[in-house]
N, CA and C of each residue as an Amber inpcrd file, in Angstrom:
protein
   588
  14.5620000  -1.8520000  17.8220000  13.8100000  -2.9880000  17.2960000
  13.8900000  -3.0010000  15.7700000  14.2450000  -4.1650000  15.2130000
  14.3430000  -4.2890000  13.7580000  12.9640000  -4.5730000  13.1740000
  12.5900000  -3.7450000  12.2070000  11.3100000  -3.9120000  11.5240000
  11.6310000  -4.2440000  10.0720000  11.3800000  -5.4870000   9.6760000
  11.7080000  -5.9190000   8.3140000  10.4500000  -5.7930000   7.4600000
  10.5720000  -5.0710000   6.3530000   9.4240000  -4.8750000   5.4620000
   9.3990000  -5.9320000   4.3730000   8.2430000  -6.5480000   4.2130000
   8.0830000  -7.5790000   3.1810000   7.7200000  -6.9120000   1.8520000
   8.5410000  -5.9580000   1.4420000   8.3370000  -5.2750000   0.1650000
   9.6680000  -4.7380000  -0.3300000   9.7700000  -4.5740000  -1.6410000
  10.9330000  -3.8810000  -2.1880000  10.4590000  -2.6510000  -2.9740000
   9.1510000  -2.3240000  -2.8330000   8.5890000  -1.1330000  -3.4690000
   9.1750000   0.1060000  -2.7830000   9.9990000   0.8510000  -3.5300000
  10.7180000   1.9850000  -2.9440000   9.7810000   3.0430000  -2.3580000
   8.6550000   3.2700000  -3.0120000   7.6830000   4.2620000  -2.5160000
   7.1170000   3.8480000  -1.1630000   6.7590000   2.5670000  -1.0300000
   6.2180000   2.0710000   0.2470000   7.2840000   2.1020000   1.3390000
   8.5040000   1.6790000   0.9950000   9.5960000   1.6660000   1.9720000
   9.8300000   3.0770000   2.5030000   9.8780000   4.0560000   1.5960000
  10.1150000   5.4540000   1.9810000   9.0090000   5.9520000   2.9170000
   7.7540000   5.6460000   2.5490000   6.6070000   6.1130000   3.3390000
   6.5990000   5.4700000   4.7300000   6.8650000   4.1660000   4.7940000
   6.8430000   3.4630000   6.0880000   8.0100000   3.9260000   6.9630000
   9.1940000   4.1310000   6.3570000  10.3460000   4.6340000   7.1250000
  10.0230000   5.9870000   7.7590000   9.3770000   6.8530000   6.9870000
   9.0480000   8.1960000   7.4870000   8.0460000   8.1350000   8.6340000
   7.1710000   7.1450000   8.6110000   6.1210000   7.0420000   9.6320000
   6.5290000   6.1840000  10.8270000   7.6350000   5.4610000  10.7160000
   8.0960000   4.5890000  11.8120000   9.5310000   4.9440000  12.2030000
   9.7330000   6.2130000  12.5580000  11.0860000   6.7040000  12.8360000
  11.7370000   6.0470000  14.0580000  10.9200000   5.4990000  14.9620000
  11.4700000   4.8930000  16.1850000  12.0720000   3.5100000  15.9490000
  11.9320000   3.0010000  14.7310000  12.3870000   1.6350000  14.4430000
  13.4640000   1.6470000  13.3680000  14.2740000   0.5960000  13.3860000
  15.2270000   0.3880000  12.3040000  14.4620000  -0.3510000  11.2140000
  14.0450000   0.3740000  10.1780000  13.2100000  -0.1910000   9.1140000
  14.0920000  -0.6660000   7.9610000  13.9760000  -1.9610000   7.6440000
  14.8320000  -2.5630000   6.6140000  13.9810000  -3.3320000   5.6090000
  14.1010000  -3.0400000   4.3060000  13.4190000  -3.8850000   3.3250000
  14.0550000  -5.2830000   3.3610000  13.2520000  -6.3060000   3.2420000
  13.7810000  -7.6720000   3.3700000  14.8680000  -7.9770000   2.3440000
  14.8340000  -7.2670000   1.2000000  15.8240000  -7.4990000   0.1360000
  17.2380000  -7.1100000   0.5580000  17.3770000  -6.3710000   1.6730000
  18.7100000  -6.0440000   2.1790000  19.2670000  -7.1840000   3.0410000
  18.4070000  -8.1290000   3.4080000  18.8170000  -9.2330000   4.2770000
  18.9300000 -10.5620000   3.5400000  18.0170000 -10.7800000   2.6060000
  18.0170000 -12.0210000   1.8220000  17.6980000 -11.6960000   0.3720000
  17.9360000 -12.6740000  -0.4920000  17.6600000 -12.4890000  -1.9160000
  16.1480000 -12.3510000  -2.1140000  15.7660000 -11.4280000  -2.9900000
  14.3360000 -11.2620000  -3.2790000  13.7810000 -12.5500000  -3.8690000
  12.5450000 -12.8680000  -3.5190000  11.9030000 -14.0570000  -4.0710000
  10.4490000 -13.7490000  -4.3610000   9.8690000 -14.5470000  -5.2200000
   8.4790000 -14.3090000  -5.6040000   7.5410000 -14.8370000  -4.5250000
   6.5900000 -13.9960000  -4.1430000   5.5660000 -14.4010000  -3.1780000
   4.2410000 -14.4240000  -3.9290000   3.6150000 -15.5900000  -3.9470000
   2.3320000 -15.7200000  -4.6510000   1.2240000 -15.1650000  -3.7580000
   0.6800000 -14.0310000  -4.1790000  -0.4120000 -13.4100000  -3.4160000
  -1.7320000 -13.9330000  -3.9590000  -2.2100000 -15.0290000  -3.3890000
  -3.4370000 -15.6290000  -3.9190000  -4.6170000 -15.5130000  -2.9540000
  -4.5370000 -14.5470000  -2.0440000  -5.6490000 -14.2890000  -1.1380000
  -6.7710000 -13.5530000  -1.8530000  -7.9380000 -13.5200000  -1.2180000
  -9.1020000 -12.8310000  -1.8010000  -9.3020000 -11.4380000  -1.2260000
  -8.5030000 -11.0870000  -0.2160000  -8.6540000  -9.7850000   0.4330000
  -7.2710000  -9.1680000   0.6580000  -7.2760000  -7.8620000   0.9410000
  -6.0250000  -7.1760000   1.2690000  -5.3980000  -7.8240000   2.5100000
  -6.2270000  -8.1490000   3.5020000  -5.7270000  -8.7640000   4.7400000
  -5.0170000 -10.0840000   4.4520000  -5.6610000 -10.9430000   3.6700000
  -5.0580000 -12.2500000   3.3600000  -3.7190000 -12.0850000   2.6600000
  -3.6590000 -11.1800000   1.6930000  -2.4200000 -10.9900000   0.9400000
  -1.3110000 -10.3730000   1.7900000  -1.6710000  -9.4620000   2.6880000
  -0.6650000  -8.8760000   3.5790000  -0.0750000  -9.9630000   4.4830000
  -0.9320000 -10.8200000   5.0200000  -0.4590000 -11.9050000   5.8880000
   0.3890000 -12.9200000   5.1220000  -0.0040000 -13.2200000   3.8870000
   0.7730000 -14.1490000   3.0430000   2.2070000 -13.6150000   2.8850000
   2.3220000 -12.3130000   2.5750000   3.6440000 -11.7070000   2.3680000
   4.4740000 -11.7170000   3.6520000   3.8590000 -11.2980000   4.7600000
   4.5910000 -11.2160000   6.0300000   5.0530000 -12.6030000   6.4780000
   4.1790000 -13.5960000   6.3570000   4.5410000 -14.9680000   6.7610000
   5.6820000 -15.5110000   5.9030000   5.5960000 -15.2630000   4.5920000
   6.6090000 -15.7960000   3.6670000   7.9880000 -15.2190000   3.9870000
   8.0560000 -13.9200000   4.2370000   9.3440000 -13.2910000   4.5380000
   9.8460000 -13.7400000   5.9060000   8.9550000 -13.8050000   6.8910000
   9.3740000 -14.2560000   8.2220000   9.9680000 -15.6670000   8.1500000
   9.3080000 -16.5420000   7.4120000   9.7580000 -17.9310000   7.2700000
  11.1350000 -18.0020000   6.5940000  11.3730000 -17.1000000   5.6290000
  12.6260000 -17.1170000   4.8570000  13.8200000 -16.5430000   5.6240000
  13.5640000 -15.7520000   6.6500000  14.6550000 -15.1170000   7.4060000
  15.2620000 -16.0890000   8.4090000  16.5750000 -16.0060000   8.5620000
  17.2620000 -16.8260000   9.5730000  17.0050000 -16.2860000  10.9810000
  17.0110000 -14.9620000  11.0920000  16.8180000 -14.3190000  12.3900000
  15.3240000 -14.2870000  12.7170000  14.9280000 -14.9810000  13.7740000
  13.5080000 -15.0190000  14.1460000  13.1740000 -13.9880000  15.2220000
  14.1760000 -13.1900000  15.6420000  13.9180000 -12.1420000  16.6290000
  13.6560000 -10.8040000  15.9480000  12.9430000 -10.8550000  14.8690000
  12.5930000  -9.6340000  14.1400000  11.0740000  -9.5450000  14.0550000
  10.6240000  -8.3620000  13.6840000   9.2120000  -8.1740000  13.3860000
   9.1260000  -7.9690000  11.8780000   8.2770000  -8.7360000  11.2240000
   8.0870000  -8.5450000   9.7850000   6.7470000  -7.8330000   9.5750000
   6.8020000  -6.7910000   8.7680000   5.5930000  -6.0330000   8.4530000
   5.3630000  -6.0700000   6.9460000   4.1360000  -6.3400000   6.5590000
   3.7870000  -6.3440000   5.1320000   2.5500000  -5.4870000   4.9310000
   2.5320000  -4.8260000   3.7990000   1.3910000  -3.9780000   3.4670000
   0.7780000  -4.5210000   2.1790000  -0.5220000  -4.6120000   2.1380000
  -1.1910000  -4.8690000   0.8650000  -2.2130000  -3.7630000   0.7170000
  -2.1330000  -3.0740000  -0.3750000  -3.0060000  -1.9160000  -0.5280000
  -3.4020000  -1.7440000  -1.9770000  -4.4430000  -0.9500000  -2.1760000
  -4.8750000  -0.7050000  -3.5350000  -6.0360000   0.2610000  -3.5730000
  -6.4530000   0.5610000  -4.7800000  -7.5460000   1.4970000  -5.0090000
  -8.7540000   0.7430000  -5.5340000  -9.9230000   1.1350000  -5.0650000
 -11.1810000   0.5410000  -5.5260000 -12.0530000   1.6690000  -6.0690000
 -12.4680000   1.5380000  -7.3320000 -13.2310000   2.5960000  -7.9980000
 -14.6880000   2.1500000  -8.1200000 -15.6050000   2.9620000  -7.5880000
 -17.0210000   2.5740000  -7.5190000 -17.6040000   2.2350000  -8.8770000
 -17.3420000   3.0990000  -9.8760000 -17.9580000   2.8970000 -11.1940000
 -17.4390000   1.6280000 -11.8830000 -16.2990000   1.1170000 -11.3890000
 -15.7300000  -0.1260000 -11.9350000 -16.0230000  -1.3060000 -11.0020000
 -17.0820000  -1.1510000 -10.2010000 -17.4850000  -2.2100000  -9.2570000
 -16.3570000  -2.6060000  -8.3050000 -15.5910000  -1.6100000  -7.8740000
 -14.5400000  -1.8660000  -6.8880000 -13.2000000  -2.2880000  -7.4670000
 -13.0950000  -2.3420000  -8.7810000 -11.8120000  -2.7040000  -9.3880000
 -10.8820000  -1.4970000  -9.3770000  -9.5790000  -1.6770000  -9.4320000
  -8.8320000  -2.9230000  -9.4620000  -8.6800000  -3.6260000  -8.1170000
  -8.9430000  -2.9270000  -6.9860000  -8.9200000  -3.5890000  -5.6860000
  -7.6120000  -4.3040000  -5.3950000  -7.7090000  -5.5930000  -5.0250000
  -6.4890000  -6.3330000  -4.6580000  -5.5460000  -6.5380000  -5.8440000
  -6.0240000  -6.2420000  -7.0490000  -5.1760000  -6.3910000  -8.2450000
  -4.5460000  -5.0610000  -8.6800000  -4.5850000  -4.0490000  -7.8150000
  -4.0840000  -2.7110000  -8.1720000  -2.6440000  -2.7150000  -8.6820000
  -1.7880000  -3.5290000  -8.0810000  -0.3640000  -3.5370000  -8.4620000
  -0.1120000  -4.1750000  -9.8170000  -1.0810000  -4.9430000 -10.3100000
  -0.9030000  -5.5860000 -11.6230000  -2.1130000  -5.3710000 -12.5310000
  -2.7390000  -4.1920000 -12.3760000  -3.9510000  -3.8780000 -13.1360000
  -3.7080000  -3.9120000 -14.6520000  -2.5300000  -3.4630000 -15.0670000
  -2.2300000  -3.4310000 -16.5060000  -1.4350000  -4.6650000 -16.9450000
  -1.3720000  -5.6800000 -16.0930000  -0.6310000  -6.8980000 -16.4350000
   0.4410000  -7.1960000 -15.4010000   0.9280000  -8.4180000 -15.4340000
   1.8720000  -8.8950000 -14.4210000   3.1620000  -8.0720000 -14.3760000
   3.6780000  -7.6770000 -15.5380000   4.9390000  -6.9330000 -15.5800000
   4.7420000  -5.4240000 -15.6700000   3.5290000  -4.9660000 -15.3850000
   3.2260000  -3.5360000 -15.5120000   3.9300000  -2.7270000 -14.4340000
   4.2840000  -1.4730000 -14.7820000   4.8510000  -0.5730000 -13.7780000
   3.7620000   0.4070000 -13.3250000   4.1290000   1.3060000 -12.4010000
   3.1560000   2.2590000 -11.8610000   2.4480000   3.0590000 -12.9580000
   3.2290000   3.5420000 -13.9280000   2.6420000   4.3650000 -15.0030000
   1.6520000   3.5610000 -15.8470000   2.0200000   2.3130000 -16.1790000
   1.1190000   1.4530000 -16.9600000  -0.2180000   1.2870000 -16.2380000
  -0.1300000   0.9930000 -14.9360000  -1.3390000   0.7820000 -14.1410000
  -2.1890000   2.0450000 -14.0590000  -1.5200000   3.1790000 -13.8310000
  -2.2070000   4.4700000 -13.7360000  -3.0050000   4.7480000 -15.0010000
  -2.3400000   4.6400000 -16.1600000  -3.0190000   5.0030000 -17.4140000
  -4.0640000   3.9680000 -17.8450000  -3.8820000   2.7310000 -17.4480000
  -4.9070000   1.7130000 -17.7230000  -6.1800000   2.0420000 -16.9320000
  -6.0130000   2.4380000 -15.6690000  -7.1900000   2.7740000 -14.8530000
  -7.8740000   4.0350000 -15.3780000  -7.0900000   5.0140000 -15.7960000
  -7.6640000   6.2250000 -16.4020000  -8.4730000   5.8480000 -17.6440000
  -7.9020000   4.9870000 -18.4840000  -8.6070000   4.5440000 -19.7000000
  -9.8980000   3.7930000 -19.3580000  -9.8610000   2.9790000 -18.3090000
 -11.0620000   2.2310000 -17.8980000 -12.1930000   3.1810000 -17.5080000
 -11.8360000   4.2550000 -16.7980000 -12.8610000   5.2320000 -16.3740000
 -13.3670000   6.0140000 -17.5940000 -12.4210000   6.4440000 -18.4510000
 -12.8150000   7.1780000 -19.6710000 -13.7360000   6.3540000 -20.5540000
 -13.5030000   5.0420000 -20.6010000 -14.3070000   4.1570000 -21.4580000
 -15.7820000   4.1680000 -21.0520000 -16.0650000   4.5720000 -19.8260000
 -17.4550000   4.6390000 -19.3530000 -18.0420000   6.0440000 -19.5300000
 -17.2930000   6.9010000 -20.2580000 -17.7360000   8.2660000 -20.6100000
 -18.0410000   9.1200000 -19.3910000 -17.2130000   8.9840000 -18.3590000
 -17.3260000   9.8590000 -17.1860000 -15.9440000  10.4580000 -16.9200000
 -15.9500000  11.5640000 -16.1870000 -14.6810000  12.2290000 -15.8800000
 -14.1180000  11.8260000 -14.5230000 -14.9930000  11.2150000 -13.6860000
 -14.5310000  10.8250000 -12.3500000 -15.5010000   9.8360000 -11.7290000
 -15.0770000   9.2660000 -10.6110000 -15.9280000   8.3380000  -9.8660000
 -15.5130000   8.3520000  -8.4000000 -16.4760000   8.1750000  -7.4880000
 -16.0620000   7.9690000  -6.1020000 -15.1310000   6.7480000  -6.0460000
 -14.1680000   6.7980000  -5.1410000 -13.2010000   5.7040000  -5.0240000
 -12.6060000   5.7350000  -3.6240000 -11.9250000   4.6680000  -3.2610000
 -11.2150000   4.6700000  -1.9770000  -9.9850000   3.7770000  -2.0560000
  -9.0370000   4.1240000  -1.2200000  -7.8430000   3.3070000  -1.0430000
  -8.0200000   2.4770000   0.2290000  -7.5020000   1.2710000   0.2050000
  -7.4450000   0.4140000   1.3880000  -5.9870000   0.0290000   1.6230000
  -5.5780000   0.0220000   2.8760000  -4.2630000  -0.5240000   3.2360000
  -4.4800000  -1.5250000   4.3620000  -3.9620000  -2.7290000   4.1620000
  -3.9420000  -3.7340000   5.2280000  -2.4880000  -3.9230000   5.6070000
  -2.1890000  -3.8170000   6.8850000  -0.8130000  -4.0190000   7.3490000
  -0.7840000  -5.2180000   8.2800000   0.0150000  -6.2020000   7.8850000
   0.1800000  -7.4170000   8.6780000   1.4900000  -7.3500000   9.4370000
   1.4550000  -7.8500000  10.6530000   2.6550000  -7.9180000  11.4990000
   2.8140000  -9.3720000  11.9360000   3.9940000  -9.9270000  11.6790000
   4.2650000 -11.3140000  12.0630000   5.5320000 -11.3580000  12.9150000
   5.4390000 -12.0100000  14.0610000   6.5910000 -12.2410000  14.9290000
   6.6440000 -13.7380000  15.2310000   7.6250000 -14.1420000  16.0000000
   7.7150000 -15.5710000  16.3160000   6.5490000 -16.0170000  17.2140000
   5.9090000 -15.0610000  17.8840000   4.8310000 -15.4020000  18.8180000
   3.4220000 -15.0620000  18.3430000   3.3110000 -14.1870000  17.3710000
   1.9590000 -13.7030000  17.0500000   1.8250000 -13.1500000  15.6350000
   0.5550000 -12.9650000  15.2510000   0.2090000 -12.3430000  13.9610000
  -0.9080000 -11.3340000  14.2010000  -0.8170000 -10.2100000  13.4880000
  -1.8470000  -9.1720000  13.5880000  -2.1090000  -8.6150000  12.2020000
  -3.2780000  -7.9800000  12.0450000  -3.5380000  -7.2310000  10.8020000
  -4.4530000  -6.0580000  11.1190000  -4.0950000  -4.8870000  10.6200000
  -4.9040000  -3.6820000  10.8120000  -5.1740000  -3.0440000   9.4470000
  -6.1940000  -2.1960000   9.4050000  -6.5840000  -1.5610000   8.1430000
  -6.6630000  -0.0430000   8.2780000  -6.4970000   0.6250000   7.1350000
  -6.7320000   2.0640000   7.0330000  -7.3790000   2.3490000   5.6870000
  -8.2040000   3.3840000   5.6400000  -8.8850000   3.7390000   4.3930000
  -8.7620000   5.2310000   4.1250000  -8.8030000   5.5890000   2.8500000
  -8.8490000   6.9890000   2.4360000  -9.8670000   7.0900000   1.3020000
 -10.8450000   7.9640000   1.4870000 -11.9220000   8.1070000   0.5070000
 -11.7270000   9.3680000  -0.3200000 -12.2590000   9.3340000  -1.5480000
 -12.1380000  10.4870000  -2.4180000 -12.6860000  10.1990000  -3.7950000
 -12.0470000  10.7840000  -4.8040000 -12.5010000  10.6990000  -6.1890000
 -11.3630000  10.2660000  -7.0960000 -11.6630000   9.2940000  -7.9550000
 -10.7030000   8.8890000  -8.9930000 -11.0310000   9.6820000 -10.2560000
 -10.0320000  10.3450000 -10.8050000 -10.2170000  11.1790000 -12.0040000
  -9.8120000  10.4230000 -13.2630000 -10.3850000  10.8250000 -14.3720000
 -10.0100000  10.2270000 -15.6550000  -8.8490000  10.9990000 -16.2830000
  -7.9550000  11.4950000 -15.4470000  -6.7350000  12.1720000 -15.9080000
  -5.7120000  12.1680000 -14.7730000  -4.4600000  12.3240000 -15.1400000
  -3.3840000  12.3860000 -14.1460000  -2.9650000  13.8390000 -13.9630000
  -2.9360000  14.2950000 -12.7110000  -2.5380000  15.6750000 -12.4190000
  -1.4740000  15.6440000 -11.3220000  -0.3290000  16.2340000 -11.6190000
   0.7640000  16.2670000 -10.6440000   1.6880000  15.0730000 -10.8400000
   2.9350000  15.2320000 -10.4340000   3.8840000  14.1460000 -10.6400000
   4.5280000  13.6790000  -9.3410000   3.9000000  14.0200000  -8.2240000
   4.4040000  13.5630000  -6.9260000   3.8410000  12.1910000  -6.5870000
   4.3540000  11.6170000  -5.5030000   3.8310000  10.3300000  -5.0270000
   4.1960000   9.1920000  -5.9470000   3.4060000   8.1350000  -5.8670000
   3.6360000   6.9600000  -6.7130000   2.3060000   6.2630000  -6.9380000
   2.3070000   5.2480000  -7.7790000   1.0790000   4.4940000  -8.0320000
  -0.0010000   5.3520000  -8.6690000  -1.1870000   5.3150000  -8.0840000
  -2.3480000   6.0150000  -8.6390000  -2.5010000   7.4330000  -8.0850000
  -1.5000000   7.9230000  -7.3440000  -1.6040000   9.2320000  -6.6910000
  -2.0420000  10.3750000  -7.6210000  -1.5110000  10.4770000  -8.8550000
  -1.8850000  11.6310000  -9.6890000  -3.3530000  11.6570000 -10.1430000
  -4.0820000  10.5520000  -9.9510000  -5.4760000  10.5450000 -10.4110000
  -6.4700000  10.5320000  -9.2500000  -5.9730000  10.6550000  -8.0050000
  -6.8620000  10.5320000  -6.8500000  -6.9080000  11.8140000  -6.0350000
  -8.1330000  12.3510000  -5.8600000  -8.3390000  13.5280000  -5.0060000
  -8.9920000  13.0720000  -3.7210000  -8.3160000  13.2460000  -2.5770000
  -8.9320000  12.8660000  -1.3050000 -10.1410000  13.7640000  -1.0100000
 -11.0980000  13.2440000  -0.2650000 -12.2740000  14.0220000   0.1370000
 -11.8410000  15.3420000   0.7660000 -12.5570000  16.3940000   0.4370000
 -12.3470000  17.7670000   0.9420000 -11.0930000  18.4520000   0.3900000
 -10.3770000  17.8060000  -0.5070000  -9.2050000  18.4290000  -1.1320000
  -9.4960000  18.7090000  -2.5950000  -8.9250000  19.8240000  -3.1050000
  -9.1230000  20.1150000  -4.5270000  -7.8640000  19.8090000  -5.3370000
  -6.9240000  19.1110000  -4.7110000  -5.7130000  18.6790000  -5.4120000
  -5.5980000  17.1610000  -5.3210000  -4.8830000  16.5980000  -6.3030000
  -4.6540000  15.1490000  -6.2670000  -3.4870000  14.8360000  -5.3300000
  -3.3470000  13.5580000  -5.0170000  -2.2000000  13.1230000  -4.2080000
  -0.8880000  13.3750000  -4.9480000  -0.9660000  13.4790000  -6.2640000
   0.2100000  13.7940000  -7.0700000   0.6470000  15.2410000  -6.9300000
  -0.2700000  16.0970000  -6.4130000   0.0420000  17.5240000  -6.2320000
   0.3050000  17.8900000  -4.7710000  -0.3100000  17.1420000  -3.8540000
  -0.1680000  17.4710000  -2.4340000   1.2220000  17.1280000  -1.9290000
   1.7140000  17.9060000  -0.9610000   3.0530000  17.5900000  -0.4730000
   3.0090000  16.4100000   0.5020000   4.1680000  15.8010000   0.6960000
   4.2670000  14.5730000   1.4880000   3.7260000  14.7310000   2.8970000
   3.9360000  15.9090000   3.4700000   3.4940000  16.1500000   4.8470000
   1.9730000  16.0070000   4.9610000   1.2580000  16.5840000   3.9990000
  -0.2100000  16.5020000   3.9890000  -0.6450000  15.0550000   3.7630000
  -0.0020000  14.4030000   2.8100000  -0.3670000  13.0110000   2.4830000
  -0.1610000  12.0760000   3.6650000   0.9160000  12.3300000   4.4100000
   1.2030000  11.4610000   5.5590000   0.0790000  11.5100000   6.5870000
  -0.5960000  12.6590000   6.6670000  -1.6660000  12.7960000   7.6590000
  -2.9390000  12.0620000   7.2340000  -3.1840000  11.9860000   5.9300000
  -4.4810000  11.4570000   5.5200000  -4.4410000  10.1440000   4.7570000
  -3.2550000   9.6260000   4.4700000  -3.1960000   8.4210000   3.6440000
  -3.7160000   7.1850000   4.3740000  -4.2380000   6.2720000   3.5940000
  -4.7310000   4.9820000   4.0990000  -3.6050000   4.2420000   4.8180000
  -2.3930000   4.3240000   4.2670000  -1.2620000   3.6270000   4.8760000
  -0.8880000   4.2710000   6.2160000  -0.9530000   5.6210000   6.2670000
  -0.6490000   6.3250000   7.5260000  -1.6550000   5.9220000   8.5990000
  -2.9220000   5.8020000   8.2190000  -3.9590000   5.4130000   9.1950000
  -3.7250000   3.9890000   9.6910000  -3.4160000   3.0820000   8.7730000
  -3.1540000   1.6970000   9.1710000  -1.8830000   1.6180000  10.0090000
  -0.8570000   2.3950000   9.6320000   0.4030000   2.3780000  10.3820000
   0.2410000   2.9190000  11.7970000  -0.6410000   3.9090000  11.9820000
  -0.8290000   4.4360000  13.3400000  -1.4160000   3.3500000  14.2410000
  -2.2590000   2.4780000  13.6750000  -2.7760000   1.3380000  14.4420000
  -1.6910000   0.2880000  14.6410000  -0.9050000   0.0630000  13.5840000
   0.1720000  -0.9340000  13.6660000   1.1890000  -0.5340000  14.7360000
   1.4610000   0.7710000  14.8470000   2.4340000   1.2350000  15.8360000
   1.9660000   0.9530000  17.2580000   0.6480000   1.0110000  17.4700000
   0.1110000   0.6790000  18.8000000   0.3820000  -0.7920000  19.1230000
   0.2610000  -1.6410000  18.1160000   0.5560000  -3.0690000  18.3040000
   2.0520000  -3.2660000  18.5330000   2.8860000  -2.5730000  17.7450000
   4.3370000  -2.7100000  17.8820000   4.8110000  -2.3910000  19.2990000
   4.1340000  -1.4000000  19.9320000   4.5230000  -1.0180000  21.2960000
   4.2820000  -2.1520000  22.2940000   3.3740000  -3.0570000  21.9690000
   3.0720000  -4.1540000  22.8960000   3.9850000  -5.3660000  22.6840000
   4.7600000  -5.3490000  21.5940000   5.6230000  -6.4870000  21.2720000
   6.9830000  -6.3000000  21.9300000   7.3940000  -7.2760000  22.6900000
   8.7060000  -7.1930000  23.3750000   9.7850000  -7.8280000  22.5120000
């Protein structure tokens, strides 16, 4: 079964491929030219569905499953920010490092060293017959510093609950078990099994 990902984020593609070994996982950019998708939803679910629908509509082959992920970090002391704006927290053209250090600066500006925080992942699945969306969460602490150089995005500043290392320090095997995306994907895989 072909699983087309509505993302060209290499970190997400790698993580989803590792968690969906039973499927032929292909980023949509390998099938069609990349195009801008306006994510103007108010929730992770809305934005995931917007992405999945847009890619499904753009593909010639309608016998595929399109999967899209919308995810981000919400920091309690920042009233849940950056939330759905996590990918562009430091501006529209910002990269992972820009976003990471902007969030660290935001926390430091409040004169604290850390704050409770959580990651959310919404995974949308679109086929010619149906649409689904599932969620996964990971709770922990956002630090006002980056530790470790593994992972991507905000990983070096986030310590999952009950761990004394950041996602930037933990190995991939451990992260796969506890990540918000892994939790959402385990639900998504149950849905995929029902799709013929």
